[in-house]
N, C-alpha and C positions, 0 to 999 in steps of 0.2 A: 555406265560407267562401273567397274568392277576391278575394285584393288584386293589384291591378295598376297599381303606382307606374312613375313613368315610367324610361327606361332609365339615369337617373342615380343611380338609389337606393343601388346599392350604393357610390357614392364618397360621396353624403349618410351613408350608414350609417357609413361609415369614418371619415369627419370628424367626426361626433357621438362616436362610440366613442374617438376620439383626445383629443379636447377633455374628455369625463369621466375617460379615464384620467389626462391631463395634469392636471386641475384636483385629482384624488384623490390623486395622487403629490405635488403641491405642498403641499397640507394636511399631508400625511403629513410632507414635510421638516420643515414650520413645527413641528409639535408634538414631532418627535423633538430638532429642534433647541432649542426652548424647555425641553425636559426635559434636553437634554445638560448635564452637570457641567461648570461653568466652571474647575474645579480639581481636578485627580486626584492622588491621593498614592499612591506607590508604596514601600511600606515593607518587605516582605519578600524579600528575593533568595536565589536559588540559584544558586550557580558552575556552569560548564560541569562543571569536574571536581572529585570530592569527594576531598579529602585526608584528612578526618577518619572515614573510613570508616562515614559516615552513608548511608543510601539516600532520607531523606523530604526534608528540607530541611537546607540549609546556609547559615547567615547570614553576613551583610556583615562576617566579621572575618577579619583577617590579610590584606590585598587583595594584600599583595607576592607571595603564593603563587598567585594566578590570573590569568590573562591577563585573562578577561573576566567581569561579574558579568549575570545576567540576571534580570528581573523575571518570573520564571519561574511561570506560571500567573497571573501579573497582568500580561501584557502590555496595553499601552494601545491599544485600538483608538480613532482618532480620524478625526474628519471632515476635510475639506480646511478651510484656514486657516492663520493665523500663530499660532506657539504661542513659549513660554519655558519651558524647564526649568531648574529649580533643584536644583543638587545639594547636598545638606546632609551635612557631615560632621562626627565628632564624635570626642573621643579625648582621654585625659589629657594628652597633649603632642603637639606638631605639631614635626615636622622639615621642613625644606624638601624638596619632592618635585616632580619632572615627570611630568605624565602628561595623555592624551589623555582627553577627555570627548566622548561620541559620541551620537548619536541616529540610528538607524537603521531604515530604511524600505526594504527592498529589492526592486529590480527587477533581477532578476539578481545583480548583485554591486555595483549601484550604491549609495553612500552618500548620503542625502538633505543629510545635514549633519554636518559634522565640525570641532572645534574646533582652532584651532592648539594647540601644546603650552602647558598652563596649568602653572604652580607652585603649588603648595598650600604654604601656610607655616602663617601666621596666619590664612588666609582659610577661613572654615569654611563659607561659601555661594558655590558659582560657577555662574552662569547661562550658559546657552547657548540663544539664539534659532533657531528653524527654521520652516520653511514648507511644507505639505503641498499637492500640486497635486491630491490626491484623497483619498478615504477609504482610509485606512492602518493597518496595525499595525505600531506602533514598538517599539523595543527599546532601553533606554538603556545605555550601555555606559561602563565605567572600567577604563583600562588604564594602570596605572604603568610608568614606563620605568625607574625605577633603585631600588634601597635597600629596606632594610625599612622599614617605616611602621607607626607605632604609631598608627593612626586606624581609623576604620570610616566606612563610608557608611551613614548614618543612614536618609535617605529621599530619593526624589526627587519633586518637585510640578511637575505639569505644568500650565499655566495657558493658557487660550486668549486671545490679546491681539486678534485681528480674525477674524471669520466670513466666508466667501464662500459666496453661495447657489450650488449644484452645478449651472447650467445646463445644462451639457453631459451629465452624467449622467443628469439628469431628463428629456431629449429621447431620450436612447438608450433610457433603460428604458420610457419611453410608447412608442416606436416597436417594441419587441419584446415588450411586454406588449397592445397594442392589437389585434395580431390574434386572439390568443386570444379574447376578446369578438366581436369583429367575426364571425369564423367561425361562432361559436354561434349569434348573432343571424341570420347569414344562412341557416343552416339551418333555424332556426325560421321564418324568412320563408320559406321554399320548401314548409316544412310548411303554413303557411295558405293558400299558393296551389296546394297539392295538387301540386306538381312533384316528380317522381321526383329532381331533384339535391338534394334532402335529405340522402339517404344519402351522396352524396358529400361535400358541406359538412359532414355531421357527421365524416365519416373525416377530412377535412382537419383539423378542430378537434382531434380526438383526437390525430392525428399531429402537428400543430404543438404542442399542450400537452405532449406526452411528450418533444419535442426539446427545449421550453423550458426543463423540468423539469431535463433530463439536462444541458443548457448551464448552468445555473443554479447546479447542484451539483457542475461540474467541479472534478477533482481528482485529485493522483497518490497513491497508498498509499506506504507504505513497501517493500513487497515489488516493486512496479514499478521502484522504483530499484534494486533487485538485479540485473533485466534489463537497465536503462538503462547500469548498471557495463560488463556483458557487451557492449552494444552500442560503447558508446565505446572499451573495450578493442580491440575486434575491429576497429574503424576507425583506431586507431591503431598496427596491426600486432601487435598482443601476443597475438591469437586471441580465439576467442568464451569467453572465460574471465572468472571475478569477479577473480582476484588473479593478475597478470601472472606467467608460468612455472608455474602450475600449472593442469594441463586438467582442469577440473570443470564439469560442466554444472549450473549453480545454478537454471536455470530448467527450467520443463516445457513452456511454449507456444513450440514449433519455430517454428512459421508466424507468430505474433506477433512474434517476435524478430525474423525476416528481415525481416518489414514495416517494422517500426521503424528496422531498421537501413538500410532504404532510403530511409527519409524523413529520417533525421538524416543520411544521407550526400548527399542534394541540398540539405541548408542548413537542415532545420527546427530551430528550438530544442529543448532537451530536452522541455520539458513540451509544446510544439506537436507534436511527432513521436508523443507518445503520447495526448494528450488528442484532437487533430484527427480522426485514423482513428476513436476510440471514438466522437466525435459522428456521423461519417459512417456508420459500420456500424449504429449503433443508431437513426440516423434511416432507412436504407436497411430495416431490421428492424420499423421502426413501418410504414413506407409497405406493405412486403409482408403485413404483420398485417393493417392496415385495408383496403388496396385491392385485394389479389392473392387470398388466399385465399378459398375457397368461394362464387367468382361462378359464379352458373349460367350458362345458355344466355341469359338475358335480360340478361347483363352488368350486373346489380345489384349496387353494394356490399353487403357483408355488414353486420347489424349487430351489434356486439361489446360485451356486456355485461362480459364476462371481460376484454377488452382493455383496457376503461376502469377495470376495478380494478387491473389489472397495471399501469399506467402512474402509478398512485397510489402503488405499494408502493416504500418507501423504498431497498430493497435491488437493485430494478431499476433505480431512477433512479442510484442511487450508482455500481453495476457499469456503468453506460452509458458512463462515463468510467474513472476510476482508474489508468489506466497499464496495467491487466491485458487478457487476452485475451475477456473476458465478452463484450463488444460484438460482437466477430468470431463467437464462438459462438453467441449469438442468429442472426446472420444464417445461418451454416451450419443450425443447428438449423430454421430456417423454410424454406430451401429444401430440406432433406431431406423436412421435412413437406408441402411443395406437390408434390415428386414422387410421393407418395403419394396426395395428395386429388386431383390431376390425371390421375393413370394414367400418369404418364410413365416410372414403375420398370420397367414390362413394355416398353415401347417403346425405351428408352436405358439399360440398366443398368449400361452401362461409366461414363455419366455421374454415377449415383448412387453407384457405386463409389469415383468420383473425389471425389466430397462428402464421404462418409464418411471417406476417406482424409484429406482436408484437416481434417475435422472432429479426427481421431485426432492428427493433427501439431500441432493449434492447444492440446489438451487431452488427454493419455494416456487419462485416463479414458472419454474419449469413445470409446474403441476397444467399450466395451459396446455401442453403436449399431452398429459394424460388425458385431458378432456378432446382435444383434436383427436386422441386414438380412439375414443369413444364416439366422435362423430363418424371418423373412418369407418369403424365395425358396422355401427349403425346402417351407414349407408349401403354397404354390401349385405347386411341382412335384410332389406327393404328390396333389395336386388336378387333375393332369392339366390344369392352365391353361397350364403354361410347360414348354418344354423345359429338360433339364440346361444347354445352352449359355448360357441367360440367367444361370445361377448362376455358371458358369465367366467371363461376360464382365464380372459384377458383381465377383467376386472378383479379376480381374486387375489393377486399379490400385492396390489394398491391398497385393497381395503382391509387387507391383513396387516401387513408389514407397516403401513401408514397409521393405520389405526393404534397398533400397539405402542407406537413412537409418541404418537400424539397423546395417548393416555399418559406416559412416563414425563411427556412435556410440560403437561398441564398439571400433574402433581407435584412435579419436582420443580418447576419454574413459576408454575401459578399463569402461566399465558397459553391461549391457544396457537398462537404464530411466535416466531422468535421475536424478540425485542427491537432488532433493527426495522422490521415490518412495520410498528408502529412509530418508530422514530423518523422513517422517511414517508410517512403515509403511503403506505403501498396500496390502499384500495382505494385511493382518490384520483381524480381526473387532473391533469394538468398538461393538455393538448398544446399548449403555445409553447412551453417549454419543449415539450417531446420533439414538435416542429424543428426548434432550433437544435436540438440534440441532432435530429436526422441531417440538418444542414452541416453540422459541426463534423459528421463524418464524412458526407459529401466533399465537404471543402478541403478534408484531408486526407483522401485516399480514392481508391478506383472503384470505387462502388458502383458510380454511375455504369461504368463500362461493364461490371459483372452483371448488374440488371439486365441490361441490354442484351449480352450474350446469353444470358438465362430465356429471355424472351424469344430470342432469335432460334433457341435449341428447342422450345415448346413447338416452334412453327415447323420447325424442320421434320421433328418427331411426331407430328400430329396425326399421322395414319401408322406409326409404327407400334410394335405390342408395348415399348417402353414410355409411351406418353402419358399412360394414365399414373405410372409411375412418379414420372418426373414432375405430373402436375401436382400430384399430391403433396411432394416434396416441398415444390415451390411454393404451393399454397401452405404449407405448414410454417415456411420461413415469413411469409406476409403476415400470416396469423398472429404469430409470436412477435414479429415486427409491429404489428399495429397496437398489441398490448403494452409493449415498451414505450412506444410514444404518447399513447393515452396515459400512461404514469408519468410522463414527464422526463422520460430517459434516467441518465444517472449524471453525477459529476465527473464520472472519468471519462475520457474520449474514446469513444466506441465500443466500450467494453460492455453494455448491454445490447446493442445490437447484433454483436459478432454472432452470435446463434443463429440470427438470421441470414446474415450475410453467409454463413456456412451452408445452410440450407439451400441458399439461392444458388450457391457454387455448385454444390453439388448436382442440383438438377439439371445442370448445362454441361455437367462432364460427359465427355465423350460423344458429345451430339455431331460433332463436325470431322468425326473419324472418316467417313464416306468420301468428304471432299477432299481432305488431305492425304489420303492414304493410297491414292490412284498410280502415283507414278514418283519418279525421283525428285523432279521439279517441286511437286507440291509437299513432298517430305521435307525438302530443304526449307521452303516457305514455312512449313509448319514450327520447324526446329526455330528459324531464327524470329518468328512470332512468338514463341515460347520464352526467349531471351528478351525480345522487346517488352514483354507484358512485365517481367519482373523487373525491368529497368524503369520502365514508365512508373510503375508501381511504388517502388523505392524512391523515386524522385518527387512524388507528391507527399508534402508534409504538411502536419497537421497546422491548423491556424496559431496554435499555442507556442509553435517553435519559430513563428515568424516574427521578427522584432522583440520587443522587449516585455510581450504580454505573456501572463500566465494564465488567464482563463479566457474562455471565448464564449460569451453569455454564460458566465459561471461554470464551464465545462474545463477542467484542467486536463492537460496530457500527465498523466500522473507520474511517470518514470522519469519525464524532462522535469518535472517540477521540483523532485528529490535528488535528481542523479547528473542533471543536464544532459549532455551527450556522451557523459563517462562510460567508457567501456571498461571492464575489470579482466585482468590476466585468468587464463583457464584455471590456472592453479587456484584461484580465490574463488572457484565456483561454491565450495560449500563455507566459506568463510565470510563473516560479515565485515568487511573492512570499511566499508563507507564511515567518514566523519559527518555527523549532523549535528546541529545546536540542540535538537530535541533529545537526540540519544543521549548527548553531555549531560544533559539536566537530569535524563532519567539515572544515569550512573553516579550523577551527584547526591541525589537522593538515596540511593542504595547505599553510598558510603556514610551518608549522616546518618541513616537508620541502622545500619549494624555499627558503626562507633558509639551511638547513643544508646543502642539496643530500645527503641523505642519507636511504635509505629505512630504513622503520621498521616494526614489528609490533606491532599491538595486538588486543584480543578484546572483541567486544562480542555481546551478543543480538539487539540490533538493528542490522542492518548496512547496512540500504537507505540510508537519510538518510548515517550517518557512512560507510560505504563509497564511495558515490558522489561526495558532495563532499570528500572527503579525497584523491582522484586515484590515479593506478597506483603512486605511491611508496610509498604506506601498503599495508602486506600487512595485511588485516583477517580474524582468525579469527573465524569464524561458530561461536558457542558452541552453537547449537543446531543446527548440523549441515547446513544447506541448500546450503553451499557446501563443505562438507568431507567427503570420503568414509569417512574412517575414524569421526569422530563420527556420521554418517548411519547407519552399520551396526551402532552398537551396541544391544545388546538392550535393550528397555524393563524397566527395574524394577517400575515401576508407572504404570499408565495414570492420564493427567491430561488436561491441554489437549493437543488435537490440534495437531500440529505442533510442540509445546514440550516433548516430553518426554525429549529425551536431551541435556539440557546436559552440556558438557564438564565432566569431573573436572579436579580441580586440578593432578593430575598432567600432564594434557596438555597444558595451559597453560603448564605448567613445561618440558617437553619441547620445545614449539615455541619456546621462549626470546622472550617478549615483550621490546620496549621498553619500553612503558609499558602498566600492568595495576594494578587494586585487588587487594589480596591481603587473605587473613583475618586479617592480624597487623597490629595498629594500628600497633606500634612500627615496622614498616617503613614502612606509609604515611605516619606523621609525619615519619620523616626523609627518606625518599626521594621527599616529595611536591614536585610543581614544578607551575608555572603552566599545564602541559601534561598533568598526570597525576601517577601513581605511578611514578619511574622503576624498571626492573629493570635494565637494561645498562649496567653499571658499567665497560667496556671504556674504555680511554685515547681510542680514536679517537671513540668516542661522546661521550665526557665533553669531549673539544676540539670537535666538531663542535656541540655543544649549549651551549657556554660562554657563548654571547651572552644566555642568560636564566638559567642557573645561578646560584644565589647564590655570593659570595664563599666560598672555601674550603668547598665543598660536600661534596667526597669526604672532607676530613678530618673535618669534623663528623659526616658520617654513619659512619665509622669509629668514632668516638670515641662517639657515641651507642650503637653497637651492643655495643661492648664492654663498656662501664657497664650494658646491659642484661643482658647474659649473665652477668656477676657477680653480678646479682639474679635470676637465671632460675629458680633452686630455690624461693625463696621467692615466685615470682610463679605464679599460676592462669592458664594461657595457653591451656588444652585440650591438644590433642595436641602437646606439646613436639617430637617427632618431627619433625612437619611443617616447624616452624619452622627446625628444624636442618638438615632435608633443602635446604630453600629457600637458608637461608644457604649452605651448600654448594655449590650450584649456580650462585648469583649474587653472592654477595660473598666467600667465600673465594678465588676465582681472583684475586681484584682487591685484595685486602687485603695490607697490610705483612708483613714476614717475623714479627715480634713478634706480630702480631695472629692469624697463622695458627697460631704455635707455642701462644698461649693456647688457641686455640679447640680445638687437637687435644687438648692437654695434660687440659683440665679436663674436656671433654664426651664425649671419645672419640667425634668427631663421625660418623666411619664407621659405627659398630656401631650408633648411635643414629638416624641419617639411614637405612639401611635397614629399620630397623621401621616407618615411615612408611608410610602408605596409597598415597601418590602413589607411592613409589619402586615399591612392589608393583605399582601399576597399570604403571607404564611397563616395568618386567620382564616383565610378562605381556603388553604389547601392543606391544612395541617391534618386534617381528618383523613383524607386521600393518602397522605404519606404515609400515616401512622398504619393505614390498612396495607399498603403495598410492604412496609418494613415488617408487619406480622407475617406474610406471606413468605418473602424471599429470607426473612431472616431466623434464626433459630433453629433448634434440632428438629429433623424431619420425621415426625412420627406417622405411623400408619394413620390416624386419624388426622394428624394436620395435611398427610397426601391427597385424602379424600376431599378434605375442604378445599384444597387448593384446586381441585379439579372443578369443584362448584364455583368456586371464585373466578377461574379462567373462563368458564362458559357464561357468567353472567357479566363480567368484565367485557367479553367480547360484544355480546348482544346489545351492551348498553352504548 
């Protein structure tokens, strides 16, 4: 078959494809709009801060104690247009009160619509109109300005007043969707024309499809914001630290950190500095995967069935951005593989040594490839193919660069490895969880098919020159995969095994060219198999997306957990528009510390969103130990979810003297509950700084409530009473009046009882170690202290 249309054929084909895509999207928008509800009711609310000791849902009662209410898990996702929000209040009686009603759709920190101060007296329904210029996730808010209010927010009703057709969005989506179909059709056209260009256009189709999917699902993970807080602290002059004044390396990807720091320094917004390099490195990796690997003397682009399966894997797409180092890892791994496939490892061993050095700086666990490289070179040394000098040249860059950075790390941070290495027990074995982690990947991806293709490729090429290179790359993937499984994997679906999957994919690239490139029928078959591979891979969804599961054996689909299936418009690629409860908590703390001009200390398990958005005046204790060297080095009592096994004991939080935090004691949570959380710090300075939001006679009512509670303590079953007495001794007693102190000591013999508490024992057993670490990570870093830190780091590691 030989079709010879005119030179304008590609232009005509693109135009036709554009019109088909535009028409399809227009119909899609029409049907979505016709099914879009004209009225949305939000009736279940959760506050930013729980003051009732509950962990699931806090309903809209006692609004005076809360700064903001969120329609949590029922955020309204709206299309562009004009809307009206009706806030419905109810209650047995009304008191005149001033409040703000807000509808927030964030672009950075911009509020789309905010009412003037509204007075609620006998008015039970208050309306607020707002306009959205594009699709957005909106968050209704109620903030009271004064007093205790005996009313409840019953519901919020959102009504669409006027709909606007999204012409701009439609054109943009058409423009970036059209090339997918255009390049596929163009590849098919060249197949019919018996033109070798079909391979190149098929590779363009695969590359563009992968880039499109990665951009379409661009996002920032919670852990990425931990890195971003380090970055912004460094650029602000506080050092590469999570909490100013505490030298702790709370990230593992040194190379990625300095890259993001550079991009932030030249003015990129936070999300842009993390997402843009992710897109760039992922695009570069796909180009090398489909255009460079396994190109023979005839310069033909290889057919890559495994690559088609790879770009359909949700984990590969998700971690193409995410704000983490994965995209840079992809690129370095492929460069590593190219050195092997092209034979460059023998001619330029020092360059390959530099590549594995960068790989290790980007991810410490990639040091396994440094070891693999040594095995690789040693094998050929004993085969008499290379001199010993080659091994020395390969080992020089790692020895010099990693050695220099290791000296800096030990002197600055007082640690041999990054702190998360210890928090996640990186040196221990956890095979049972590792097998579950592998099973989670298999269940939610086309990994089995990729493995099968790789085995078949090795069989087909066993008598050809490329066999040994393919074998080494396949072996590197298996070697790394075993290392990951041994350590228990990760709590993120697929992330730690992706490097192994990528290398196995590379080993099978181009292995089937001779089979499918002999005639036009086989080429057409290859074309449709590539299309089928993408569709099959995209159709396999992780276990976490099936039903209502968040975790599968403790493993989360991280993007799905935070974003659901939400896809953000292309114009929001650089802007963090997602509204999330922890992000709002961080923003609230940021407002509080700026208003009060005071530093505070809080503790959370999820410190990414909260830590970044709260700002440097908020010291955030990471209860999982990623940014805390004391907690990171605790022994694991019982294996569980990887990276989440070292939760801070209550005694440690008491020792760290939080400003706000939940306690195990409902009495204290109720009495000390404020709209910014449960207050621990009752010092006069703190109460004065926070007087602008504390209820009238807050301290007086708190003291009265505690003494009344203590009088009934013997008749109340609160579990371990010694824990409560110990807590009160540390946080209430020093600021109580003389009569309350006398009553406290005379009735309960507080000193004796508190010493029996588990928290007291934990502090006594660990205080010396805590003070040692504080002396390492805090204070001015002099030359003498730098040397002492190096000695301390080595002793700590050997211990």
